[in-house]
C-alpha positions as CSV (number, residue, x, y, z in Angstrom):
1,X,-0.1,-0.2,-0.1
2,X,1.5,3.3,-1.2
3,X,2.0,6.0,1.7
4,X,0.5,9.4,1.3
5,X,3.8,11.2,0.4
6,X,4.5,8.7,-2.5
7,X,0.9,8.9,-3.7
8,X,1.3,12.7,-3.8
9,X,4.4,12.5,-5.9
10,X,3.0,10.1,-8.3
11,X,0.2,12.6,-8.8
12,X,2.4,15.4,-9.2
13,X,4.4,13.4,-11.8
14,X,1.3,12.8,-13.7
15,X,0.1,16.2,-13.6
16,X,3.6,17.5,-14.9
17,X,3.3,14.8,-17.7
18,X,0.0,15.8,-18.5
19,X,0.9,19.5,-18.6
20,X,3.9,18.7,-20.9
21,X,1.7,16.7,-23.4
22,X,-0.7,19.7,-23.4
23,X,2.0,22.3,-23.6
24,X,3.6,20.4,-26.5
25,X,0.2,19.9,-28.1
26,X,-0.6,23.5,-27.8
27,X,3.1,24.6,-29.5
28,X,2.6,22.0,-32.1
29,X,-0.9,23.7,-32.8
30,X,0.4,27.1,-32.6
31,X,3.0,26.1,-35.0
32,X,0.6,24.5,-37.6
33,X,-1.6,27.6,-37.4
34,X,1.4,29.8,-37.8
35,X,2.6,28.1,-40.7
36,X,-0.8,27.7,-42.0
37,X,-1.2,31.6,-41.7
38,X,2.1,32.1,-43.5
39,X,1.3,29.9,-46.3
40,X,-2.1,31.5,-46.6
41,X,-0.5,35.1,-46.4
42,X,2.1,34.1,-49.0
43,X,-0.8,32.8,-51.3
44,X,-2.7,35.8,-50.9
45,X,0.5,38.0,-52.0
46,X,1.0,35.8,-54.8
47,X,-2.5,36.1,-56.0
48,X,-2.3,39.7,-55.5
49,X,1.1,39.6,-57.7
50,X,-0.6,37.6,-60.3
51,X,-3.5,40.1,-60.5
52,X,-1.4,43.1,-60.6
53,X,0.9,41.4,-63.6
54,X,-2.6,40.3,-65.4
55,X,-3.5,43.9,-65.6
56,X,0.0,44.8,-66.6
57,X,-0.5,42.5,-69.4
58,X,-3.7,43.5,-70.4
59,X,-3.1,47.3,-70.1
60,X,0.2,47.3,-72.1
61,X,0.6,48.1,-75.8
62,X,3.8,46.4,-76.3
63,X,6.0,43.7,-74.7
64,X,8.7,45.9,-73.3
65,X,6.2,48.0,-71.6
66,X,4.7,45.0,-70.0
67,X,7.8,43.6,-68.8
68,X,8.8,46.9,-67.3
69,X,5.8,46.9,-65.3
70,X,6.4,43.2,-64.2
71,X,9.9,44.3,-63.2
72,X,8.8,46.4,-60.6
73,X,5.7,44.2,-59.3
74,X,8.0,41.2,-59.0
75,X,11.0,43.3,-57.1
76,X,8.4,44.7,-54.7
77,X,7.1,40.9,-54.1
78,X,10.4,39.7,-53.3
79,X,12.3,42.2,-51.9
80,X,15.1,41.7,-54.6
81,X,16.8,45.1,-55.7
82,X,17.6,44.6,-59.3
83,X,15.4,43.5,-62.3
84,X,15.9,43.5,-65.9
85,X,14.7,42.1,-69.1
86,X,15.4,40.7,-72.7
87,X,13.3,40.3,-75.7
88,X,13.9,38.0,-78.8
89,X,15.5,39.7,-82.0
90,X,13.3,39.7,-84.8
91,X,16.2,39.7,-87.2
92,X,18.2,37.0,-85.3
93,X,15.7,34.8,-83.6
94,X,18.5,33.1,-81.6
95,X,19.6,36.4,-80.0
96,X,18.1,37.9,-76.9
97,X,18.3,41.7,-76.7
98,X,18.3,43.9,-73.5
99,X,15.0,46.0,-73.3
100,X,17.2,48.9,-71.5
101,X,14.3,48.9,-68.8
102,X,15.5,48.1,-65.3
103,X,14.1,48.0,-61.6
104,X,16.8,49.4,-59.3
105,X,17.1,51.0,-56.1
106,X,16.4,54.8,-55.9
107,X,19.5,57.1,-55.4
108,X,20.5,57.1,-51.7
109,X,19.6,53.4,-51.1
110,X,21.8,50.8,-50.1
111,X,24.9,50.6,-52.7
112,X,23.2,52.3,-55.7
113,X,26.5,53.2,-57.3
114,X,27.6,49.5,-57.7
115,X,24.3,48.6,-58.8
116,X,24.6,51.2,-61.6
117,X,28.0,49.8,-62.8
118,X,26.1,46.4,-63.2
119,X,23.2,48.0,-65.1
120,X,25.5,49.8,-67.5
121,X,27.2,46.6,-68.4
122,X,24.0,44.6,-68.4
123,X,22.1,47.1,-70.8
124,X,24.7,46.6,-73.5
125,X,25.1,42.7,-73.2
126,X,23.1,40.3,-75.8
127,X,22.5,36.7,-75.3
128,X,22.3,33.7,-77.5
129,X,20.4,30.7,-76.6
130,X,21.9,28.7,-73.9
131,X,24.5,31.6,-73.0
132,X,24.2,33.1,-69.6
133,X,21.2,33.3,-67.4
134,X,18.6,34.6,-70.1
135,X,20.4,32.0,-72.5
136,X,19.5,28.9,-70.5
137,X,16.0,30.1,-69.7
138,X,15.6,30.7,-73.4
139,X,17.1,27.4,-74.2
140,X,14.7,25.2,-71.7
141,X,11.7,27.7,-71.7
142,X,11.7,27.2,-67.9
143,X,12.5,29.2,-64.8
144,X,16.1,28.9,-63.5
145,X,17.9,29.8,-60.3
146,X,21.5,30.5,-59.5
147,X,22.3,30.3,-55.8
148,X,25.7,32.3,-56.2
149,X,26.1,33.9,-59.5
150,X,29.9,34.7,-58.9
151,X,30.6,30.9,-58.9
152,X,28.4,29.9,-61.9
153,X,30.4,28.9,-65.0
154,X,27.7,30.1,-67.3
155,X,27.4,33.9,-66.0
156,X,29.6,36.1,-68.2
157,X,28.7,39.1,-65.7
158,X,29.9,37.3,-62.7
159,X,32.8,39.8,-62.2
160,X,30.5,42.8,-62.4
161,X,27.8,41.0,-60.1
162,X,30.7,40.4,-57.6
163,X,31.6,44.2,-57.6
164,X,27.9,45.2,-57.2
165,X,27.7,42.6,-54.3
166,X,24.9,40.6,-56.0
167,X,24.8,36.9,-55.1
168,X,21.8,35.0,-56.1
169,X,19.5,35.3,-59.4
170,X,16.7,33.7,-60.8
171,X,14.9,34.5,-64.2
172,X,11.7,33.1,-66.1
173,X,10.6,33.1,-69.6
174,X,7.9,35.1,-71.3
175,X,6.0,32.6,-73.4
176,X,3.9,33.0,-76.4
177,X,2.5,29.4,-76.8
178,X,5.6,27.4,-76.6
179,X,8.0,30.1,-77.8
180,X,10.2,32.1,-75.7
181,X,9.8,35.7,-76.6
182,X,11.4,37.3,-73.7
183,X,13.1,36.7,-70.4
184,X,13.0,38.5,-67.0
185,X,16.2,38.2,-64.5
186,X,16.2,39.4,-61.0
187,X,19.1,39.7,-58.5
188,X,19.5,39.6,-54.7
189,X,22.3,40.8,-52.2
190,X,22.1,37.7,-50.4
191,X,22.7,34.1,-51.3
192,X,19.3,32.5,-51.3
193,X,18.4,29.0,-52.0
194,X,15.7,28.2,-54.8
195,X,12.2,28.7,-54.0
196,X,10.3,26.3,-56.3
197,X,7.0,28.0,-55.4
198,X,8.1,31.2,-56.5
199,X,9.6,29.9,-59.6
200,X,6.1,28.1,-60.4
201,X,4.5,31.6,-59.7
202,X,6.9,33.3,-62.1
203,X,6.0,30.8,-65.0
204,X,2.6,31.6,-64.6
205,X,3.3,35.2,-64.7
206,X,5.7,34.6,-67.9
207,X,2.5,33.0,-69.6
208,X,0.2,35.9,-68.7
209,X,2.8,38.3,-70.3
210,X,3.2,36.3,-73.2
211,X,-0.3,37.5,-74.3
212,X,1.1,40.7,-75.2
213,X,3.6,39.0,-77.5
214,X,0.6,37.2,-79.0
215,X,-1.4,40.5,-79.6
216,X,1.7,41.9,-81.1
217,X,1.9,38.8,-83.6
218,X,-2.0,39.1,-84.4
219,X,-1.5,43.1,-84.8
220,X,1.6,42.5,-87.2
221,X,-0.5,39.9,-89.1
222,X,-3.5,42.4,-89.3
223,X,-1.0,45.0,-90.4
224,X,0.3,42.8,-93.1
225,X,-3.2,41.9,-94.2
226,X,-3.9,45.5,-94.6
227,X,-0.9,46.4,-96.5
228,X,-2.0,43.3,-99.0
229,X,-5.4,45.1,-99.2
230,X,-3.9,48.4,-99.9
231,X,-1.9,46.7,-102.7
232,X,-5.1,45.1,-104.0
233,X,-6.7,48.5,-103.8
234,X,-3.8,50.1,-106.0
235,X,-4.2,47.4,-108.4
236,X,-8.0,47.7,-108.6
237,X,-7.8,51.4,-109.0
238,X,-5.1,51.6,-111.5
239,X,-4.0,48.3,-113.3
240,X,-7.6,46.9,-113.7
241,X,-9.4,49.9,-114.4
242,X,-7.0,51.2,-117.1
243,X,-7.9,48.2,-119.7
244,X,-11.5,48.3,-118.7
245,X,-11.4,52.1,-119.7
246,X,-9.7,51.3,-123.0
247,X,-12.6,48.5,-123.7
248,X,-15.0,51.1,-122.7
249,X,-13.5,53.8,-124.9
250,X,-13.1,51.4,-128.0
251,X,-16.4,50.1,-127.6
252,X,-17.8,53.6,-127.6
253,X,-15.9,54.4,-130.8
254,X,-17.4,51.2,-132.6
255,X,-20.8,52.4,-131.4
256,X,-20.4,55.9,-132.6
257,X,-18.6,55.1,-136.0
258,X,-20.0,51.7,-137.2
259,X,-23.4,51.1,-135.4
260,X,-25.5,51.9,-138.5
261,X,-23.4,49.4,-140.4
262,X,-23.7,46.6,-138.0
263,X,-26.1,43.8,-138.3
264,X,-28.5,43.0,-135.4
265,X,-26.3,40.3,-134.0
266,X,-23.2,42.4,-134.1
267,X,-24.9,45.4,-132.6
268,X,-26.0,42.9,-129.7
269,X,-22.4,41.7,-129.1
270,X,-21.1,45.3,-128.9
271,X,-24.1,45.9,-126.3
272,X,-23.0,42.9,-124.2
273,X,-19.2,44.1,-124.4
274,X,-20.5,47.5,-123.2
275,X,-22.8,46.1,-120.2
276,X,-19.8,43.6,-119.2
277,X,-17.2,46.4,-119.0
278,X,-19.6,48.7,-116.9
279,X,-20.5,45.8,-114.7
280,X,-16.8,45.1,-114.2
281,X,-16.1,48.6,-113.5
282,X,-18.7,48.9,-110.7
283,X,-17.4,45.7,-109.3
284,X,-13.9,47.0,-109.0
285,X,-15.5,50.3,-107.5
286,X,-17.5,48.3,-105.0
287,X,-14.4,46.0,-104.1
288,X,-12.2,49.0,-103.6
289,X,-14.9,50.6,-101.4
290,X,-15.0,47.6,-99.3
291,X,-11.1,47.0,-98.8
292,X,-11.0,50.7,-97.8
293,X,-13.3,50.3,-94.8
294,X,-10.5,48.9,-92.8
295,X,-7.3,50.0,-94.8
296,X,-7.8,53.8,-95.4
297,X,-10.3,54.8,-92.7
298,X,-10.7,58.4,-91.7
299,X,-10.9,59.7,-88.0
300,X,-14.0,59.8,-86.3
301,X,-15.7,63.2,-86.1
302,X,-19.0,64.4,-85.0
303,X,-21.4,63.7,-88.1
304,X,-24.7,65.2,-88.4
305,X,-26.8,62.2,-90.2
306,X,-29.5,64.8,-91.4
307,X,-26.7,66.3,-93.2
308,X,-25.4,63.1,-94.6
309,X,-29.0,61.8,-95.4
310,X,-29.4,65.1,-97.6
311,X,-26.1,64.2,-99.3
312,X,-27.3,60.6,-100.1
313,X,-30.6,61.9,-101.5
314,X,-28.9,64.0,-104.0
315,X,-27.0,61.2,-105.0
316,X,-30.2,59.1,-105.3
317,X,-32.0,61.9,-107.1
318,X,-32.1,60.2,-110.5
319,X,-33.1,56.8,-108.9
320,X,-36.0,58.3,-106.6
321,X,-37.3,60.1,-109.8
322,X,-37.1,57.1,-111.9
323,X,-39.0,55.1,-109.5
324,X,-41.2,57.7,-108.3
325,X,-39.9,56.6,-104.7
326,X,-40.2,58.3,-101.4
327,X,-37.7,58.4,-98.6
328,X,-39.7,59.6,-95.3
329,X,-37.6,60.4,-92.0
330,X,-39.5,59.9,-88.7
331,X,-38.2,63.1,-86.7
332,X,-34.6,64.3,-86.8
333,X,-31.6,62.1,-87.1
334,X,-28.8,62.1,-84.3
335,X,-25.3,63.5,-84.5
336,X,-23.1,60.4,-84.2
337,X,-19.1,60.0,-83.7
338,X,-18.0,58.3,-86.9
339,X,-16.2,58.2,-90.1
340,X,-18.4,60.8,-92.5
341,X,-17.7,58.9,-95.6
342,X,-18.4,55.5,-94.3
343,X,-21.8,57.0,-92.9
344,X,-22.5,58.3,-96.3
345,X,-21.8,55.0,-98.0
346,X,-24.0,53.1,-95.2
347,X,-27.1,55.1,-96.1
348,X,-26.5,55.3,-99.7
349,X,-26.5,51.3,-99.9
350,X,-29.3,50.8,-97.6
351,X,-31.5,53.3,-99.2
352,X,-30.4,52.5,-102.5
353,X,-31.1,48.9,-102.3
354,X,-34.9,49.9,-100.7
355,X,-35.3,51.9,-104.0
356,X,-34.0,49.3,-106.4
357,X,-35.7,46.1,-104.7
358,X,-39.1,47.7,-105.3
359,X,-42.2,45.4,-106.1
360,X,-43.6,45.5,-109.7
361,X,-46.5,47.9,-109.8
362,X,-45.9,49.6,-106.3
363,X,-44.3,52.8,-105.4
364,X,-41.1,52.3,-103.0
365,X,-41.7,54.0,-99.7
366,X,-38.5,54.0,-97.5
367,X,-38.8,54.9,-93.9
368,X,-36.0,56.0,-91.6
369,X,-35.9,56.4,-87.9
370,X,-33.3,56.4,-85.3
371,X,-33.1,56.2,-81.4
372,X,-30.3,56.9,-78.9
373,X,-30.2,54.5,-75.9
374,X,-27.4,54.6,-73.3
375,X,-25.1,55.7,-75.8
376,X,-26.0,53.4,-78.6
377,X,-27.6,54.8,-81.7
378,X,-30.2,52.5,-83.4
379,X,-30.8,53.5,-87.2
380,X,-33.9,51.7,-88.7
381,X,-34.5,51.5,-92.5
382,X,-37.7,50.0,-93.7
383,X,-39.2,49.6,-97.1
384,X,-42.2,48.0,-98.8
385,X,-40.2,46.1,-101.4
386,X,-39.8,42.6,-102.5
387,X,-38.4,41.4,-99.1
388,X,-36.5,38.2,-99.1
389,X,-36.4,34.7,-97.4
390,X,-35.7,35.3,-93.7
391,X,-33.5,32.5,-93.9
392,X,-31.2,34.3,-96.2
393,X,-30.7,37.2,-93.4
394,X,-27.2,35.9,-92.8
395,X,-26.2,35.4,-96.3
396,X,-27.1,38.6,-97.7
397,X,-24.0,40.4,-95.8
398,X,-21.5,38.1,-97.2
399,X,-19.3,39.6,-100.3
400,X,-20.8,38.5,-103.9
401,X,-24.0,36.7,-102.3
402,X,-26.9,37.8,-104.5
403,X,-30.4,36.5,-103.9
404,X,-31.5,37.5,-107.6
405,X,-29.9,37.3,-110.9
406,X,-28.0,40.3,-112.5
407,X,-30.8,40.2,-115.2
408,X,-33.6,40.9,-112.8
409,X,-31.7,43.4,-110.4
410,X,-28.4,45.2,-111.5
411,X,-25.7,45.1,-108.5
412,X,-22.5,43.6,-107.8
413,X,-23.3,41.8,-104.5
414,X,-21.0,44.0,-102.3
415,X,-23.3,46.9,-101.2
416,X,-24.9,45.1,-97.8
417,X,-21.1,43.5,-97.1
418,X,-19.8,47.0,-96.9
419,X,-22.7,48.1,-94.7
420,X,-21.8,45.3,-92.5
421,X,-18.3,46.0,-92.3
422,X,-18.8,49.7,-91.6
423,X,-21.1,49.1,-89.0
424,X,-18.6,46.6,-87.3
425,X,-15.7,49.4,-87.6
426,X,-18.0,51.5,-85.3
427,X,-18.2,49.0,-82.7
428,X,-21.9,48.0,-83.9
429,X,-23.7,45.6,-86.1
430,X,-26.5,45.4,-88.8
431,X,-29.6,43.0,-88.6
432,X,-32.1,42.1,-91.3
433,X,-35.4,40.9,-91.3
434,X,-38.2,40.7,-94.1
435,X,-41.2,39.0,-95.4
436,X,-41.4,38.1,-99.0
437,X,-43.4,40.4,-101.3
438,X,-44.1,42.9,-98.0
439,X,-40.8,44.6,-97.4
440,X,-37.5,44.4,-95.5
441,X,-36.3,46.1,-92.1
442,X,-32.4,46.8,-91.7
443,X,-31.3,47.9,-88.1
444,X,-27.9,49.3,-87.7
445,X,-26.4,49.9,-84.1
446,X,-23.5,52.3,-83.5
447,X,-22.0,51.9,-80.2
448,X,-20.0,54.6,-78.1
449,X,-21.9,57.5,-78.7
450,X,-22.2,58.7,-75.2
451,X,-21.0,62.3,-76.2
452,X,-23.4,62.8,-78.9
């Protein structure tokens, strides 16, 4: 039987062991909570960094501009004092050129003069694929980390880095798909072990910036396409028009000088030559107008659609008189921010078509109305003409798509395609509805008209 002092000692020991276990468990729980809090904090900071770099990619017009903004964001995130970037040469793709934009401490910070000497060397150095830190990142398309740059055998700027007191470095690629379009590198004044989580985040950022490079490629392709269209416009307006003018001139000479001497069949052939030349000339002019919507646009200015309509009606005066048509306007048309020439073309084609596609025995009536709602102008052009099958509503806006033969109605099949492109260029659209033998209704929307 245990005596009372022994029992008290035993209980005290049990209490101490229990207190130790509880203290240990509490410390472990606090450690877990602290680590979880730290991880959560780091994740939140990484998320904020990704948000800022994504915004930089979306808001930057060029790749060097986006890279410069990301340099500042990454240096602020990591606390590393120096950051610099390289882009792939368009002339020599295996060479990466400095963008001459750097993140460095402001004057008065720690060792700014030494950093400046390192920067002076860096901004004049180019790297080939596999050469130096930028080159090895470009070769493998993955982030890389150097713990001690002064000891790395493939770091040509080791001496300058040593003089600047730099130790660790990491870099990551700017990827457009799988192609490395640029490299961003960063330097620390402390020897720092690799941080895989940081490199993973940098890889994501590199892919985000790569979207700017993709946009630049698309812009170059678009510019190339526009140049080709401009070349076509030149050929259409000069090289193609000139032989047509000669055909037309010689046909007129034959008509004037020899018409009376021709038999019926010869006169018919001459008429067909003249008609074909005129149709070809109209087709070339319409194709030229279609190509110029994007290639030779004018600046957007305030355009009074009432004045534009007045000019259109003057151009259509002969057709209105010939068809005994009426053009009615419901109220006053608004003033819009637009290309004045293209607004004239848009109304000219829509009203001209409404007059042209009239029903036999019915005088054409064209109604025009407009509304402005939340900065969007909505133009409605209606007629009482032949209409069309509603299933053809999308087809009629494609170039060369005709619902009727040229013998029934003249035209090239370009007019509504031109209307469609003009509406798109003005941030809007055009829609058509119709009922056969009742009429058609075209609705054109023009966006971004808050100021007018």
